N, C-alpha and C positions, 0 to 999 in steps of 0.2 A: 463574581469574586474581586475582580478588578474595582468595582463599585461597591466594596464594601458588602458584598453579599445582598446586594438590594439592585432591582431591576431599575436601570436608568431611564428618568421620567422624560416625557415632552414637555417642551418649553410650554409654560404657562399652567403645569400642573404643579402638585407639591413636590418640594424637593428632595431627591433622592438621598439616601445615605451617604453615597460617595460623592455628594455635589453641595455646593453651597446655595444660597437662597435664590440665586440666578441661576441654578441647573447648570452651572459650570463646574468641570471637573475639579476636585479638591486634588491638589499635586500630592502624590505618595511615590513612595520607595518600593520597590519590588525586590524580594529577597527570595531566592530559590536554590535548591542543591541541583546537582548537574542533570538527574534525571528528570525533574519537574521543569528544568530550562529546556531540556527537548522536547518535552510537550508542548511548551508555550510556543517555542520558535517553528514548532510544525504549523501553526495556524496563524501566529500573529509576528508582525514584524517591527521594527521600533518604531516606526511612524505610527503603527497603530496602537502600540502600547502609549505612546505620547497622546494620540486622540482620547486614550481611557483614564489618561490623570498621572502616567507612569511617567517620571522624571528621570529616574536612576533605576538601574536594573542589575543586581549584583548576586554573584555567588553567594552561597553561605559560607563554604569553607574558605573565603578569599577575606585577607585583612581588610577590615572596613572602619572607616573613622566615624565619628559621631556626627549625625545631623540633626541637630535639636528641633522642636516644633514641628516635627514633620511626621505624619503618620507612616507606618510601613506594614505591606502585607506581605505575609510569608508565605510560600507555596513549597512545601517539603514532604518527604516521605517520612513515615512513622516509625523511625529508627532511633535506640538509644543515642548515637552520636549527634544526631540531629537535635533531639531533646536538650542535650547537654549544650550543644552551640546556641539553642536559642535560650535556654536559661543564662548563659553567660552574656549575652546581648542584652537582656532585661537588665542585669547587674552592672552592666557597663553603661547603662542609659543612652544607648545610641540614639534612639528615636522617641518619639513622644507618646504615641499608641500603639500596639500591636496587634495587628488582625491576622492570626494565626490558621492557615488553611492544609490540611494535612491530604495528601492524593488519595489516599484510601483510609480505612477504618482505622482509628487510634485506639489500640489495645488498651483495657484498662489499668494494667501494669504501668504501662507508660505514661497514661494520664495521671496517674497517682504518684509516680515519679515527679513528672512535670510539676503537680501541685507542691510536692514537698521542696524541691529545690526554688521555685519561685516565693513560698512561703519563708524560706530562711532568710531569702536575702530582701525580703517584704517590697516585692515589685508586682504582686499579682494584681495590685489596682491599674496597672498600665496596659493589660490584657483586655482588649476590648472585645474579642470573639476569638472561639475556637469552632473551627467547622471541620467534617469530614466530608470533601469534596467529591469523593470517588471518581477520580480522574485519572487513575494510573494506567492510563493507554495513550498511544498516540493516533493522530486522526488526519492521514496525510489527503485523503480523500473523501468526499460525502458519504459514501457507501462502503470506505474502507478503513480499517484500522488495524493497527500493530501493536502488541505488547512491549515491543523495544527488548525482546530478550535475544541476545544474539548468540549464535552458535547452539540453540536448542537440539537442532537433530545431532549434533555431536554430545553434547550433554547426554541426551537420553541414550545412546546406544555406546557411549563410552564405558569400557570396562574398569575405569578407575572411579566412576560414579558409585557412591555407596547407596545403600537402600535408603537412609537419611536423607541425602543429598537429593535423590530422586523425589522423595516424598515432599520435601522442602519447594522444589520446582513446581511440583503439581499443586501445591496450596498457594504459590504466587500465582500461577496461570488461572487457578478458582477465583482467587481474589480480583484479577484483573478482568476477568468476564464476569463476574458479579456486579462491577463498575459499568461495564457495557451497558449490561440489561437494565441497570438502573437508570442510567443515562436515555436508553431507548423506552423506559418504562413499561418494560415487557417482560411476563414472565412466561418463557416458552417450554413446549414440550421438547426435549432432548433426546437425540438418537445416537449412537456411536458403534464401531464395531467392537467386537470383545476381544479381549486378550492384550491388547498394548496401553499406551499412557490415555489414549482417547477414553477408553472406557473408565479407567482411572478419575480421569477430570469429570467425566460425567457424574459419577457416582457421587463424587466430594461436591459438586455445584448442586446436583440434585438435593444433598442434605443441607446445604447451606441455604438454598432457595427456601425451602421447607421451613427450615427453622426461623428463618426471617418472617416468613408469611405466617406461620402458626403462632410463633413466641413472642415475637416484637411488641412492644407497644405501640408502636408508630409504622405502620406499613408504608416504606419509602416507595414502592412501587406505585402506590395509589395517590401520592402528593402530586398536585398539579394537572392531573389527568380528570377532564370534566366529561369528555366524551365517553360515554358508556360504551357506543360501538367499537370505540379506540381501544377501551379496556376488555372487550368481549374477544377482539382480533388477536389472536396468539398465533405469532411465529413458531416454525420449527428450528431449532438449534440443531445443526449437523457438526457434531465433532468428529475429526478425521485425522488420522496419523499422516504424517509426511512418507511414509513406506509405501502407500496406496499408489502412488503415482510420482516415481523420481523424474521419469523422462519429461514432464513439464517444467522442470526446474533448469533443464538443460537445452531446450529449445531456443532455436533463433526465431525473432518476430520480425514483422514489417511495419508494425503499428508505431507510431511516434513515440508514445510515453513508453513502450516496452523496449523498443530500441535504446532510447536514451538511458533507461535503467540498466541495461545489459551492457552499454558502453562507458557509461559514467557513473553507474551506482548511485541512484538518487539517495540521499541521506537527508532526513527532515525536510522533503521538499525542496532542496538544494543540490546542484551539481557544480562540480570543478572541472574545467577544460582548458588544456593547454594550447594555445593559438600562437600561430607565427606570424607577425606583421609584416610588411612590404619589405623592411629592412633586413628580414631574416631572425628576428629577435624573438625569443619565445617568452610567454607570458601566461600565468594561469589565471583565468577569471572563473568568478564564481557567480552562478545565475540563481535567481529563485523562481520556483515553479509554483507559483502562487495559484491557489483555487479562485482567487478574484480575478485572475488575468483570465479574461473573456475569450481571447484567442486559445488560450492552453483548454482550457474548459471545453472547449468547442472542437478542437482538433486532437486531443491526447489520444484518443482510440482509433483516429483515421490511419490509413495506410501512409505510409512516408510522403510517396509522390503526390497524393492528394492534398497533404499538409503543407507541400512545395508549393502547389498551386495556390493554395490559400495564402500563402504568405506574398506570393505576387499580386493576387487580387487585392489584398489587404493593404501593401504597399501603394498599388495604383489609386485606391480610394484615398488613402491618406494625402497623396501628391496632390490630387484633385483639389481636396479641401483646403490644403496648405496654398495652394496657389490662388486659389479664390479669396482667401483672406489677405493674403498680400498683396494682391491686385487692389482689393477695396481700399486698404490702407497705404496703398501706393509706397511700399517697403518692399527691399528685396528678400528679406528673410521673415520666419517667424519669431527669431530672436528680437526682431526690431519691433515686433507688433505690441510686444508688452509695454513699450515707452510712448504711445500714442496716447493723447490726451482725451481721455472717455468723456469728459465734457463736451470737447468739440466734435467729436465723432458722430457720425450717424447712427440710429437705432440699430440699423443692420450690422455696423460695422461693431457696436458696441456688443451685440449679441456673440458675434465672433470673438472678440476681446475675451468675453466671460468664457467661451468654450476652450480657451488656450491651455488650459491645465490638462483637459481631457485630451484634447490632442497631443500634447506633450508627452503624456503617459502612454498613449496609443503608439507614438512613433517608439518610445523607450522598449516596449513589448515586441514590436515588429522587429526592432534593431537585434534585440536579444534573440528571437527566434531564427531570424537570418545567421546569425553568428552560430547557433546550433546547427541549424540545417546545415550549414556548410562545413563544419567539423564531422557530422554525421557521413557526409558525402564522401568526404576524405576516407573514413575509416570503411564505408562501404567498399570502396575502390581497393582499398588496400587489403582487406580481409574477403573479398569476394563476397559478401553477408547475401546479397541478392540472390546467388547460386545456391547457397547453403540453404536459404529459407525455400527455395523452390524444391531442393532435394528433400527436404524434410515435408515439406507439404505432400508430396508424392511418394512417401516412404515406402507405401506398398509396392510401387513398382521399381524399387531399387535392387539391387542385385551385389553379389560379393564384389564383382568385378567394377561396377561404378563406386562403390565405396572404398575398395583400394585406390582406384583413379584418383579419387579427390585426395586422399591421404597422401599420395605420391606426388599430387599437383604443386610445384613450388610456388606458383601464384597465390596459393592459399597458404598465407604466412603465419598466420597465428596457430600453435599446437593446440590449444585448447579447443577451438573451433572444431579441429579434427577428431579429437577424442569425444566431443559432443556428438557429432555426427554419427560417429561408431557405436557409441552407447545407444542413439535413440534407434539405429538400425537393428541393433541386437535385441532390444527391449521391444521392438515390435515384430519380432521373428523369432517367435518361443521354440521354433522347429530347426531352427539355425544349426547345422552340422560343427561339430567341435573343430572339426579339420579346418571350416571355414573361419570359425571364430580365430584359430591360430593362426592362421595366414593373415589374417586382418590386424591382429595383435603385433605379427612379426612387421607389418609396414608399420604400424604405428610407432614400435620400438626404434626403427630404422628412422623414421623422421624426427625422432628425439624428443616423442611426447612422454611425460611424468604418468606412468602406469598406474601408479598408486590409486588414484581415485576408482579406477576400473576393476583393480584387485578387490577394493572393498566392495564395490557391488556385486561381484562375484559371490564373494564370501556371504553378504548379505541375503543374496538370494537363495544361497544354499541353506542358510541358515533358518530363514522363514519360510522357504516356501514359495518364496514371492513373485507373483505375476505382474510386473510392473509394465506399463505399455503406454504408447501414445497413439493418439486418435489419427488415423488417415482419412482423408475424406474420399467420398466414393467418385469413381471416375466421371469427369464431365462436370462435377458440382463446383460453383464458385467460379466458373471461368478460368480454372486453372488447369486445363487440359494440356497435353503436349503438341496439339497442331499449332498450326501458322497463326491462330487466333489466341491461342492460350498463353499461360504465363510463362513455358518453355520458349514459345514461340516468339515471346515479346522481350525475352532478356537477352537476345543477342546483340541489340543496340542500345540497351539498357542504360549501360554505364557511359556510352558513348552521347546519349542523350543528356547524362547527368555531368560530364566532364567540364562542361562550360558554365555549369551553375555557380560556382564559386565566385566567378567573375561578375555576373549578372546580380548575386545577392549582396554586392558589396555596399550598396547604398540607393538612395533615391534619383540620383542624376542620371542612370540608365532608363531610357524611355523604351527599352525593348521589352515586350512581355514574355514572363517564362511559360506562359500557355504552350507556345509553339514548341517550347524544348521539352515539354512533357507530353507532346501529342504521342498517343500510343500506350505510355507509361501505366496508365489503368488497367492495362491486361494483368499486370502483376498485382493481383489482389489476393489476400487471404481467402481461402476457402470458407464456406460457412458450416464448421465442425465443432462439436462438442468434446471437451477433453473428459477424461474419466469421471474427474470429481464434478464437472457440472451434470453429467449423467445421473451419478450419485443424488445429487441435489435435487434434480428433477424428479426422480423416482421417491424420494423422502418427502418430496411436496405433493407427490400426487398419492401417497400412502397406499402404493402398490404391495401388494402382498410378497413376502419372501420367495425367492427362486422363480417368479413370474416368467413364464417364457417370452414375454414381451421384453421385459427387461434383458433377458440373457440375448434375444436375437438383435436387439438394438445395439448393444455393446458390440457384439461379433459383427454385426454389419458395418459398424466404424473402424473396423481394422483392429481393435482391442482385442487383447487376451481376455477374453468373457471369463475364463475360470475365476482369477484372481477378484475381479469385480462383483462376480456372483456370489462368490464367497463371502464378500464382504456384505451383501444385502442378507444373505441367508443367516448371518451370525450378528446381526445387528440387535442392540438392547436399547429399550425405550423407557424414558423416565416421564412423568409428570409430576412436576412438584406441588401441583395444586389437588392432586389427588390425595384420598387418605392411604395412610402406609398400609400394605398388606402384612407385614410384620414388624417385628421390634427393631431389626437391623438397619441401618442406614442405606438405601437403595434397594431394599429387598423389594419394592415395587417394581423393579425393572422386568419388562417382558421380552421375549424373545419376538424378533420378524417387527418389519416396519407397520405395525397396527398401533397406531395412536389413538388415543379418544378424540384429541382435537380433529385429527384427520377422518376419523369415521363420524364424526357428528357433521362437519362441513363438507366433506367431499374431498376437497383437497385444499392444501394451505395456500394461501396467496403470498404470503411474507416469509422469509427464511434469513438465517443468520448462519452463516459457513465459516467454521473455524477449525485452520490446519495448525497441528501440533509439530513443528519441527522446520517452519518457514513456508512461505508463500511467495509470491511474485506478481507483476502485472499482467502476464499472461493469462494466468488463471483468473483475475480478477476482471478481465475485459471479456473473456468469454462468459463468465456468468453474468456480466451486465448485458452481453449481447442476447443472451437467452432469456434473461427478464423484459428486456424490450421486444424481444419477438413475441412472446407469450401473450394469449389473449384469455381474458385481462391482462394487463401488465402486470406482472410481480415485481414483488420488491425484497432484493437480496444484499444484504450486507455479507461482505466477505472481510474476514480477518485472519493473522496467524500469528505466532510468537514473534515473527520476524519478517520483514521484506527482504529478501534475500537475493542477490545476482548470480548468475550460473558460475562466475569466477568463484565467489565466496562460498558457494555450495561445494564446489569442487574442493577448494582448500579444507573444508570440513572432513570430506571422503577421505582426503590425503592424510589429515593428522588421525582420522581413525583406524586408516590401513596400518599406520606407524604403530598406534597405540596397541592395537589388537595383535600386529605382527611381535611385538614386543614380549607379549606374555607368554 
């Protein structure tokens, strides 16, 4: 799109549409609305735009001055107000040519309206291209996407939402999922539980896919796909409602990426951290968590103690390389290396000078992760996140007494942490007596917790007879036992070992190694468990029959409440958009039970797309990626949701839902 919808060509080949005769980028202006800005900013930074020939990027809604003799690339949603602004820009002759790209399919009515407005001003000749890009989703990770629809769980459950509003939201979800499937060039089989939003999305998506495949003049799914095997390999699309597992949204994590999201709420692959300098002054710093950052890519899913050790190793390796370069150049620092005379330097030093930009980028990355790690450690100590994580890892062993003790502990200062701990305890123990629940809730109130989220969870479980749970590991798995060598045994000195890390992470001048500080910390490792959604996906990919005893027992063995998950299996509906319709109504080809033709023919699916309506998080994403990596052969799973939601934001949605339902 940034190259005017033509692939950039290699040097020496014919020039691409977005380049001149020397294959250098044609300088362009990028204009987008706020939603499309978020799509772009998730994967590209300003320097990336510049490398692709974008000199200026501006919001469509902003006041813009004319830049003559420069083409403009528009990336906007197909909305009437955007069409109006685009026509006004044409009438004002702001740019030379207009390359218009819509994030999703442009309805014919809006296309006709656009044509009428440009014809009235005589500016249609300036429109060079009009494309439907089907890019109305965000992609924060290679195997993760988000529709960027905030507060979807609240919207679906709100009593104020009319049937028309719900239907409109479902249509938006279907449109975005259609774009995701087009990007993947896959027409999957679809499965979803009956009775909620997931089934509505499945039914409409099936109809949309079937209509496109059967009736479109040009099948976009077949464009650019030359591998026949790739075309025949069909993933299963597992659509799920957030209600199936509320616990995963409230868990504490110990992996780097999930910890950062829990504490700092990753938005568009950026975080903002308030840090205090040596003079006691506070300043907010923003960091980009780019997928191009090799350290982030390699360490995001690792337990935090291992990441801290990796930071130490990376800083030591950088220091050695920097010392070698400065020694060869006879200078005191890397900043002076750039001023050396390349012509007079040895070949070895010339190579070192050439690698200077890469070293500088590595130093910036290490510095960033050092600062993030230092801030994480402060939060871990302040909120006792290590203790909370260990308790949740062994939730099956917790009792009312241990939960109340944690609630009353003044060292655990964050009230939401206490509420989250109790909710997880309650969801993991369906047989909990009402008197025990009342006693724990009294302790929460005495501690000053906001009880609104808990009240709504009670109401939701009562209305839906929901059986949400968290997965507890088996005794002795993952090295998380309570003995001297397990997680509980290693926790007593954990924060003592962490206490000095902030000083050690201050820069590269300290020659001491962090390895000694973290000796023994590796005992605190997340156990290898499967969350409820991962278990559902595993069974969906295996094509197991509904109600199979193996499914029920595996869920129960993990400490989950098997009833809710088993009911989900038994009540799944399945669609195959490539199969002939069995009736005249859309979606009438749906079948009960997880028997899909693709699974029957191939034995089990090796690829899956998992989509949660109502919000997802990095804990579920990492759990699915771990399952995919452990599988033999290795499976490929893509995880998506209506939005990536932190625990704090999810509790806020529950609070507002309680308030709205209580006022009725």
